[in-house]
Structures are given as structure tokens and as C-alpha cells.
C-alpha positions as CSV (number, residue, x, y, z in Angstrom):
1,M,-27.1,-18.1,22.8
2,E,-25.5,-18.3,19.4
3,L,-23.8,-15.3,17.9
4,E,-25.9,-15.6,14.8
5,Q,-29.3,-14.6,16.8
6,L,-27.9,-11.2,17.3
7,Q,-28.2,-10.3,13.5
8,P,-25.8,-7.2,13.7
9,Q,-26.1,-6.6,10.1
10,S,-29.8,-5.7,10.4
11,L,-28.9,-2.9,12.6
12,R,-26.1,-1.1,10.8
13,P,-25.3,-1.2,7.0
14,R,-21.6,-0.5,7.7
15,A,-20.1,-3.0,10.1
16,P,-16.3,-3.3,9.6
17,S,-15.8,-4.2,13.3
18,W,-17.6,-4.5,16.5
19,C,-17.4,-3.6,20.1
20,W,-19.8,-5.9,22.1
21,L,-20.6,-4.8,25.5
22,L,-22.4,-7.4,27.7
23,V,-23.9,-6.5,31.0
24,R,-23.9,-9.8,32.2
25,E,-21.0,-12.5,32.1
26,D,-21.5,-15.2,29.4
27,R,-18.4,-17.0,28.6
28,N,-19.8,-18.9,25.7
29,L,-21.0,-15.6,24.2
30,Q,-17.5,-14.3,24.8
31,D,-16.0,-17.2,22.9
32,E,-18.3,-16.6,20.1
33,I,-17.6,-13.0,19.8
34,Q,-13.8,-13.3,19.9
35,N,-13.8,-16.1,17.3
36,H,-15.6,-13.7,15.1
37,G,-13.0,-10.9,15.6
38,G,-14.6,-8.8,18.1
39,Q,-14.0,-7.7,21.8
40,A,-16.1,-8.3,24.6
41,I,-16.3,-6.6,28.0
42,Y,-18.4,-7.5,31.1
43,Q,-20.0,-5.2,33.7
44,V,-23.1,-5.7,35.8
45,A,-25.4,-2.5,35.2
46,D,-28.8,-1.5,35.4
47,V,-30.0,-1.0,31.8
48,A,-32.7,1.5,33.1
49,S,-30.0,3.8,34.7
50,H,-28.6,6.3,32.4
51,K,-25.6,7.1,34.7
52,Q,-24.8,3.3,34.9
53,M,-25.0,3.0,30.9
54,E,-23.0,6.1,30.5
55,E,-20.3,4.8,32.8
56,L,-19.9,1.5,30.8
57,A,-20.0,3.4,27.6
58,E,-17.0,5.6,28.8
59,Y,-15.0,2.6,29.9
60,A,-15.6,0.9,26.5
61,L,-14.5,3.9,24.6
62,E,-11.4,4.4,26.5
63,Q,-10.6,0.6,25.9
64,F,-11.8,0.2,22.2
65,G,-12.5,3.6,20.8
66,T,-15.9,2.8,19.6
67,I,-19.2,1.1,20.5
68,D,-21.2,-0.7,17.9
69,V,-23.8,-2.9,19.7
70,L,-24.8,-3.3,23.5
71,V,-26.0,-6.9,24.0
72,N,-26.9,-8.9,27.3
73,N,-26.9,-12.6,27.9
74,A,-30.2,-12.8,26.5
75,G,-29.7,-10.9,23.2
76,I,-30.0,-7.4,22.1
77,M,-31.5,-4.8,24.4
78,P,-33.5,-2.3,22.3
79,Q,-34.8,-0.9,25.5
80,A,-31.5,0.1,26.6
81,F,-30.7,4.0,26.9
82,L,-27.1,3.5,25.4
83,F,-28.2,1.2,22.7
84,M,-31.0,3.6,21.6
85,S,-28.5,6.6,21.8
86,F,-26.2,4.7,19.5
87,L,-29.0,3.9,16.8
88,E,-30.1,7.5,17.0
89,G,-26.6,9.1,16.9
90,G,-25.0,7.0,14.2
91,Y,-21.2,7.8,14.1
92,K,-21.0,9.8,17.4
93,M,-20.0,7.0,19.5
94,E,-16.7,6.6,17.2
95,R,-14.7,8.8,19.6
96,L,-11.1,9.7,18.5
97,W,-9.8,11.6,21.3
98,T,-9.7,9.1,24.1
99,K,-7.2,9.5,26.8
100,S,-5.2,6.6,25.4
101,F,-5.1,8.2,22.1
102,V,-3.8,11.4,23.7
103,F,-1.4,9.6,25.9
104,M,0.1,7.7,22.9
105,T,0.3,10.8,20.8
106,L,2.3,12.6,23.4
107,A,4.4,9.5,24.0
108,M,5.5,9.5,20.1
109,L,6.1,13.5,20.5
110,F,8.6,12.8,23.3
111,L,10.2,10.0,21.8
112,F,10.6,11.4,18.3
113,I,12.1,14.6,19.7
114,A,14.8,12.4,21.4
115,F,15.3,10.6,18.3
116,Y,15.7,13.9,16.2
117,S,17.8,15.6,18.5
118,L,20.5,13.2,17.6
119,L,20.3,13.6,13.7
120,P,22.2,17.0,13.4
121,T,24.4,16.6,16.6
122,L,25.6,13.0,16.1
123,P,28.0,13.7,13.0
124,Q,29.6,16.3,15.1
125,F,30.1,13.8,18.2
126,V,31.7,11.1,15.6
127,K,34.3,13.9,14.6
128,Q,34.7,14.7,18.5
129,I,35.7,10.9,19.3
130,G,38.1,10.8,16.3
131,G,35.8,9.7,13.5
132,S,36.1,10.5,9.6
133,E,33.4,11.7,7.4
134,A,33.2,8.2,6.0
135,Q,32.4,6.8,9.3
136,V,29.7,9.4,10.0
137,G,27.9,7.7,7.1
138,W,28.2,4.3,8.7
139,V,27.1,5.7,12.0
140,T,24.0,7.0,10.4
141,G,23.4,4.1,8.0
142,V,23.7,1.2,10.3
143,F,21.0,2.4,12.6
144,M,18.7,2.5,9.6
145,L,19.8,-0.8,8.3
146,S,19.1,-2.5,11.6
147,A,15.7,-0.9,11.6
148,V,14.8,-2.1,8.3
149,L,16.0,-5.6,9.0
150,F,14.0,-6.0,12.1
151,R,10.8,-4.1,11.1
152,P,9.2,-7.0,9.3
153,I,10.0,-9.4,12.2
154,I,8.4,-7.1,14.8
155,G,5.3,-6.8,12.5
156,G,4.8,-10.5,12.7
157,L,5.4,-10.7,16.2
158,L,2.9,-7.8,17.2
159,D,0.1,-9.6,15.2
160,R,1.1,-13.0,16.9
161,Y,1.6,-11.9,20.5
162,G,0.1,-8.7,21.1
163,R,1.5,-4.9,21.2
164,R,2.2,-3.9,24.9
165,A,5.2,-6.3,25.9
166,F,7.0,-5.0,22.6
167,M,6.2,-1.5,23.3
168,V,7.6,-1.7,26.9
169,S,10.8,-3.9,25.8
170,G,11.5,-1.5,22.7
171,L,11.3,1.6,24.9
172,I,13.4,0.2,27.7
173,M,16.2,-0.8,25.0
174,F,15.9,2.7,23.6
175,I,16.5,4.4,26.9
176,I,19.5,2.2,27.9
177,A,21.1,2.8,24.1
178,M,20.6,6.6,24.8
179,Y,22.2,6.3,28.1
180,M,25.1,4.3,26.9
181,Y,26.2,7.0,24.4
182,N,27.8,8.6,27.4
183,F,30.3,5.8,27.7
184,V,31.3,5.4,24.0
185,G,35.0,6.3,23.4
186,G,35.6,5.1,19.9
187,V,33.7,4.8,16.6
188,V,33.5,0.9,16.4
189,V,31.8,0.6,19.7
190,L,29.6,3.5,18.6
191,I,28.5,1.6,15.3
192,G,27.6,-1.4,17.5
193,L,25.6,0.8,19.7
194,R,23.8,2.4,16.7
195,F,23.0,-1.0,15.5
196,M,21.3,-2.0,18.9
197,H,19.8,1.3,18.8
198,G,18.3,1.0,15.7
199,I,16.7,-2.4,16.7
200,S,15.0,-0.8,19.7
201,W,13.8,2.0,17.5
202,A,12.1,-0.7,15.3
203,F,10.5,-2.5,18.1
204,S,9.2,0.7,19.9
205,T,8.0,2.7,17.0
206,T,6.3,-0.1,15.3
207,A,4.7,-1.2,18.4
208,M,3.5,2.1,19.2
209,I,2.2,3.3,15.9
210,T,0.4,0.1,15.3
211,S,-1.1,0.4,18.8
212,T,-2.2,3.9,18.1
213,T,-4.0,2.9,14.8
214,D,-5.8,0.1,16.8
215,M,-7.3,3.0,18.7
216,I,-8.6,5.1,15.8
217,P,-12.2,4.4,14.6
218,D,-12.2,3.2,11.2
219,A,-14.7,6.0,10.1
220,R,-12.2,8.4,11.3
221,R,-9.0,6.8,10.1
222,G,-7.6,9.4,7.9
223,E,-8.4,12.1,10.4
224,G,-6.9,10.2,13.3
225,M,-3.6,9.3,11.3
226,G,-3.3,12.9,10.3
227,W,-3.3,14.2,14.0
228,F,-1.2,11.4,15.0
229,S,1.6,11.9,12.4
230,M,1.4,15.7,13.3
231,A,3.3,14.7,16.7
232,M,6.0,13.2,14.6
233,T,6.2,16.3,12.4
234,L,6.4,18.4,15.4
235,A,9.1,16.5,16.8
236,M,10.9,16.5,13.4
237,A,10.9,20.5,13.6
238,I,11.8,20.7,17.3
239,G,14.3,17.9,17.7
240,P,17.1,19.2,15.5
241,M,17.0,22.7,17.0
242,Y,16.6,21.6,20.4
243,G,19.6,19.1,19.9
244,L,21.9,21.9,18.4
245,W,20.9,24.4,21.3
246,V,21.9,21.8,24.0
247,I,25.4,21.2,22.5
248,Q,26.0,24.6,22.0
249,H,25.1,25.8,25.5
250,Q,25.8,22.7,27.5
251,S,27.4,19.3,26.3
252,Y,26.8,15.9,24.7
253,H,26.4,14.4,28.1
254,E,23.4,16.7,28.9
255,L,22.0,16.0,25.3
256,F,22.1,12.2,25.8
257,L,20.8,12.6,29.4
258,Y,17.8,14.8,28.3
259,A,17.0,12.2,25.6
260,V,16.8,9.5,28.4
261,V,14.5,11.7,30.2
262,L,12.2,12.3,27.0
263,S,12.1,8.5,26.3
264,S,11.3,7.7,29.9
265,A,8.4,10.2,29.9
266,A,7.1,8.3,26.7
267,L,7.4,5.0,28.7
268,I,5.5,6.6,31.5
269,L,2.6,7.8,29.3
270,M,2.4,4.6,27.5
271,I,1.9,2.6,30.6
272,G,-1.1,4.4,31.2
273,V,-2.6,3.6,27.8
274,K,-5.5,1.1,27.9
275,M,-5.2,-1.9,25.4
276,P,-6.0,-5.5,25.2
277,S,-3.2,-7.6,27.0
278,R,-3.3,-10.1,24.3
279,P,-3.9,-10.3,20.4
280,Q,-7.1,-9.2,19.3
281,F,-7.2,-11.8,16.8
282,A,-6.2,-15.7,16.7
283,V,-3.0,-15.6,14.7
284,K,-1.6,-19.3,14.4
285,S,1.9,-18.3,12.8
286,I,4.1,-15.4,12.5
287,V,3.6,-13.5,9.0
288,L,6.5,-11.3,7.8
289,F,4.8,-10.0,4.6
290,E,1.4,-9.0,3.5
291,R,0.8,-8.9,-0.2
292,S,-2.2,-6.8,-0.3
293,V,-0.4,-3.8,0.9
294,L,2.7,-4.0,-1.4
295,P,1.6,-1.7,-4.3
296,V,0.8,1.2,-1.8
297,N,4.2,0.5,0.1
298,V,6.1,0.7,-3.4
299,A,4.4,3.8,-4.2
300,T,5.4,5.2,-0.7
301,F,9.0,4.5,-1.3
302,F,9.4,6.7,-4.2
303,L,7.5,9.2,-2.1
304,Y,10.0,9.1,0.4
305,V,13.1,8.9,-2.0
306,A,12.1,12.5,-2.8
307,Y,11.6,13.2,1.0
308,G,15.0,11.9,1.7
309,G,16.5,14.5,-0.7
310,I,14.6,17.2,1.1
311,T,15.9,16.3,4.5
312,A,19.5,15.9,3.3
313,F,20.0,18.7,0.8
314,V,17.4,21.3,0.9
315,A,19.2,23.4,3.6
316,L,22.4,23.2,1.7
317,F,20.6,24.4,-1.6
318,I,18.6,27.2,0.0
319,G,21.8,28.5,1.8
320,S,23.6,28.4,-1.5
321,I,21.0,31.0,-3.0
322,G,21.2,33.5,-0.2
323,V,17.9,32.2,1.8
324,N,17.7,31.2,5.4
325,S,17.0,27.6,5.5
326,G,15.0,27.8,8.6
327,V,12.2,29.8,6.5
328,F,11.8,26.6,4.4
329,F,11.2,24.3,7.4
330,L,8.9,26.9,9.1
331,V,6.5,27.4,6.4
332,Y,6.5,23.7,5.4
333,A,5.7,22.7,9.1
334,A,3.0,25.4,9.4
335,M,1.2,24.2,6.2
336,L,1.7,20.6,7.0
337,A,0.0,21.3,10.4
338,F,-2.8,23.4,8.7
339,S,-3.4,20.7,5.9
340,R,-3.3,17.5,7.7
341,P,-6.6,17.7,9.7
342,I,-8.4,18.8,6.8
343,A,-7.0,16.1,4.4
344,G,-7.7,13.6,7.0
345,K,-11.5,14.4,7.1
346,M,-11.7,14.4,3.5
347,S,-9.9,11.0,3.3
348,D,-12.5,9.7,5.6
349,R,-15.4,11.1,3.8
350,Q,-14.4,10.8,0.1
351,G,-11.8,8.0,0.3
352,E,-8.1,7.9,0.4
353,R,-7.5,8.2,-3.5
354,F,-9.4,11.4,-3.4
355,V,-6.7,12.9,-1.2
356,I,-3.6,11.0,-2.4
357,I,-3.8,11.8,-6.2
358,P,-4.0,15.7,-5.9
359,S,-1.7,15.7,-3.0
360,L,1.1,14.0,-5.0
361,L,0.5,16.3,-7.7
362,I,1.1,19.3,-5.6
363,A,4.2,17.8,-4.0
364,A,5.6,17.1,-7.4
365,V,4.9,20.7,-8.6
366,A,6.7,22.0,-5.4
367,L,9.8,20.0,-6.0
368,V,9.8,21.7,-9.5
369,V,9.3,25.2,-8.2
370,L,12.0,24.4,-5.7
371,S,14.5,23.5,-8.4
372,L,13.8,26.6,-10.4
373,S,14.0,28.9,-7.2
374,T,16.5,31.7,-7.1
375,G,15.4,33.4,-4.0
376,L,13.0,33.8,-1.1
377,L,9.7,33.9,-3.1
378,G,10.4,30.4,-4.9
379,V,11.4,28.9,-1.6
380,L,8.2,30.0,0.2
381,I,6.0,29.0,-2.7
382,S,7.6,25.5,-2.7
383,A,7.6,25.0,1.0
384,M,3.9,25.9,1.2
385,L,3.1,23.4,-1.7
386,Y,5.3,20.9,-0.3
387,G,3.8,21.1,3.1
388,I,0.3,20.8,1.7
389,G,1.2,18.0,-0.7
390,F,3.4,15.7,1.3
391,G,1.5,16.5,4.5
392,S,-1.8,15.3,3.0
393,A,-0.4,12.3,1.0
394,Q,1.6,10.6,3.8
395,P,-1.3,9.8,6.3
396,A,-3.8,9.1,3.6
397,L,-1.2,6.4,2.1
398,Q,-0.7,5.1,5.6
399,A,-4.4,4.9,6.1
400,A,-4.8,3.1,2.8
401,T,-2.4,0.7,3.9
402,L,-4.2,-0.3,7.2
403,R,-7.7,-0.4,5.2
404,L,-6.5,-2.9,2.8
405,A,-4.6,-5.1,5.3
406,P,-6.7,-8.0,7.0
407,P,-7.4,-6.9,10.7
408,D,-5.2,-9.7,12.2
409,R,-2.2,-8.3,10.1
410,A,-2.1,-4.7,11.2
411,G,1.2,-5.1,12.7
412,V,2.7,-6.3,9.4
413,A,1.1,-3.7,7.4
414,N,2.6,-1.0,9.7
415,A,5.9,-2.7,9.5
416,S,5.5,-2.6,5.8
417,F,4.7,0.9,5.6
418,L,7.4,2.1,8.1
419,T,10.3,-0.2,6.3
420,A,9.2,1.7,2.9
421,T,9.6,5.0,4.4
422,D,13.1,4.0,5.9
423,L,14.4,2.6,2.8
424,G,13.0,5.5,0.9
425,I,14.8,8.1,3.2
426,G,18.0,6.0,3.3
427,L,18.4,5.1,-0.6
428,G,17.0,8.6,-1.5
429,S,19.6,10.5,0.2
430,I,22.5,8.1,-1.1
431,L,20.9,8.2,-4.8
432,L,20.3,11.9,-4.9
433,G,23.9,12.6,-3.6
434,W,25.3,10.8,-6.6
435,V,22.8,12.9,-8.8
436,L,24.3,15.9,-7.1
437,Q,28.0,14.9,-7.4
438,L,27.2,14.3,-11.2
439,S,25.0,17.4,-11.7
440,D,23.9,20.2,-9.4
441,Y,21.0,21.0,-6.9
442,R,18.4,21.9,-9.4
443,M,18.7,18.6,-11.3
444,L,18.6,16.9,-7.9
445,F,15.2,18.4,-7.1
446,M,14.0,17.6,-10.7
447,V,14.8,13.9,-10.3
448,S,13.1,14.2,-6.8
449,A,10.0,15.4,-8.4
450,A,10.2,12.6,-11.1
451,S,10.3,10.1,-8.0
452,V,7.0,11.7,-6.8
453,G,5.6,11.2,-10.3
454,V,6.6,7.7,-10.1
455,C,4.7,7.2,-6.8
456,L,1.7,9.0,-8.4
457,L,1.8,6.8,-11.5
458,L,2.1,3.5,-9.4
459,F,-0.9,4.6,-7.3
460,I,-3.0,5.5,-10.1
461,L,-2.3,2.1,-11.7
462,F,-3.1,0.4,-8.2
463,V,-6.2,2.4,-7.9
464,R,-7.5,1.0,-11.2
465,H,-7.0,-2.6,-9.8
466,M,-7.9,-1.9,-6.3
467,K,-10.8,-4.3,-6.3
468,S,-8.7,-7.2,-7.0
469,Y,-7.4,-6.8,-3.3
470,P,-9.3,-7.6,-0.4
471,E,-10.4,-4.4,1.2
472,H,-10.4,-5.1,4.8
473,K,-11.4,-2.7,7.7
474,A,-8.2,-2.7,9.3
475,G,-8.1,-1.9,12.8
476,A,-8.3,-2.2,15.7
477,D,-11.2,-0.2,16.6
478,V,-12.8,-3.4,17.8
């Protein structure tokens, strides 16, 4: 039977990607489906049995996240219970909260807590082993440098060879690197270890984030990215406080050991995730760059330049005006957690630009308010606005990146987005540090607001010409 006989376009106007379920094995049909970019699974079932068809549906949803068409080796089965339920229910089969999605989100939470626990504690560790302030910068920078260098490579490898092997190897490398901190006795050795650690970070996070976007149904892309990125936000809030608490009450040995435990928990959770063992698309060569996502990634870079200034300098500025810096981050995290699910659903229903443009305006205003703040009220207002603005724009930009990239280049698209964020944070903290040396904190945050303005301008120009780029349904919800 030829694939064209199925005529799926007559069943559903919107058909970006398909999950075909076959109730009898047909290798020829399997090849046809996979050649057209789909996924097929086999299970012998009685189509008249609601229970058996529901079991088949549950298995497919766990594996692929969505069911679009149910067929057998004789063609479409309009009499099948599941197929009729799909036609009547529309999007109800596009399930987001699968076991695999939950496991991967928790794995990212644990991994990022381990990572963020080192950010405020590693500079003190460098001093403890005899390093200087300049060497603290090297220890921090070499990690980011290695991650930026290897992300494009890992993105191409993910699309060519699949996700699981690189997730496992990256996490194992990450765990080993965390454990090796216990044996570092000098700064030169630490810098070398940080370079290796950065490579493992690039491998593990790029593979895990790409795999998670594979699980999110296209119709719920923004919502799924909002919930998933919230795990990283929680880690950003928990990790530094947790790391400082450990070294204050115990020692660096325990800090590194607990990080190993957290990373190992992420590995165990990831092993329980269902995903295809091979690439979903036939990619003949390794691609390191995807042109269609470049405008979004350049805009993202400028958004993260400002974010780099927030992470590096906001605590110092708020302390200088007599306000507890924890207030800013607490309010920021609360508003971010509140806004992301709402913005994600709006993005899915109205499109990414409906969310991104006002969110960037809000983020820019927040930084202007922060630069003018002289006390608690200004800090609270800026934290609320920045949590809403940045928290809504970031997942929408990532969703736009994935929507524009061809389905067989989701790995490269994710790697490009993450590279833009890494470069933005790294270069932003350096460039804004120079601004601070030449001026003051208020000018620093005004420049940060201008950087968000550049992001907004680039995105508006990009939106105007969006149709000149192929709008693919990225994903991996096949």
C-alpha cells in the first residue's frame, strides 16, 4: 500500500507532523512513513476493544506525545474507537504532561541545581587554593568558552546520530568532572578541569533540551517550553543559595559530593525517558549552522547581554542603595513562575510575536525603572516587570527558533539558541563591567535597557520579513 492512499491532509487541515500507529506489521508501510518524516509503531490489537485501543494510545503518547492518525495494513480505519475519538476530540490527544516530559523536566532541575551551586562558591574555592581575582575570571570564562565552542558541534551530531547517546555520555562526563573537583590542588589544573566540565555541559544540556522539545506537541510548544524552562529558573534560584549554605555549614568536599548525587539523579531519571534510539530523520551529513534561525538568535543574544548584567551586578547595585538583594530575586522568580505558563499558552494560540514584542518592551522598562531606583519600591517594581518581561520573552524566542528550523535540524537550532544565550551572558557581563568602570550602576542598567531595545528592533525587523524564511513545524512531536 502506498502512503499517498492514506490522504492524511483530508483528515486534518493542520498536519505539521504525524504519529502513525499500525495495528499490524507492514515493513513497506513503515519505510514509507519514515521516509516522509514520520514515526511508526506496531501492536496487534482488536480495533473493537476500547481497552486495547486505549492501551495502544497510552503507549504512543508516552513515546511521541501526540497521535494524529491510526491506520492498519489495509488503510485508514474510520471504525476504530481511537480514530473516531481523535476526529471528535481534535487536539485532545496532543498531551504535554507525559511521564517522559515530567522525568526530563525533573532531570534538568537537578542538573541545573548542581551547576548553579558552583556559581557563587567557585570564586571562593579559587581563592582557597591560592588563586587571584584575575584567575577567578579565567576559571569562570574557560567553562563558558568550551561550552560555546562545542555547542554547534553537538547540535549537528544530535541531528545526525540521535539524542540518547550524547545525553548519557554528557551526563557521565559531567558527573566525573564534578567528582574531580575534590582532587584539584592548583589553579592551572582547575582551569583544565573547567574546560572539560564545559564540554560535558554543552553535550548534556544541548541533548537534554533538544530531547525535551522533541516531546512537546507542536500545538503546545510555547506552553511546554514555559513549564520546562521554569525548572531551570527554579534551579537558578535554589542552586546559589544551596551552594552557599553547604560551604558555610560543611565544606567544599560535601558541595562537590552533593553535586555528584544531584547529577546522578538526573542521569537515572533520563534513563527512564522513552525516546527513539535512532534519529527521527535521515540526515546524511552533520550541519553546524541553520540560517533560518539566525535573526532570532541574534535578537536573543542582545536580550541575554542585558541578562548578563542583571546576574553579575544587580545584587551589588541593590546593596549599594540599602535594599536586600534577595528581595529582587524572590519577586523576580515569583513573577516569572506566574507569567511563563500564561505567556506560553498565549504564544501557542496567538503566535510568538504576540508575546515577544510586548514582553521585550516590559523588560526594557523594567531596566529603566531599576536604573532610577533609590529604594525598595523601585526595586520591587523593576523585579516584577523584569520577571514578566524576560520570563515571557525567553521561552517564546526559543519556541520561535524551533518553529522556524527544519524538523531534521532541531538539534542545531537548539544549539544555536543556547550558544546565543551563553555568549550574551558571558560578553554582557564583561562589556557591562567596562561600562561600570567608566560610569556608574545607573548607566549600566540604562545600557542594558538599550540592549533589550536592540533585541526588540531586530525582532520587529525579522517579523516583517518572517515569510521569507521557511516556517517549519519543528519538532519532534512525531
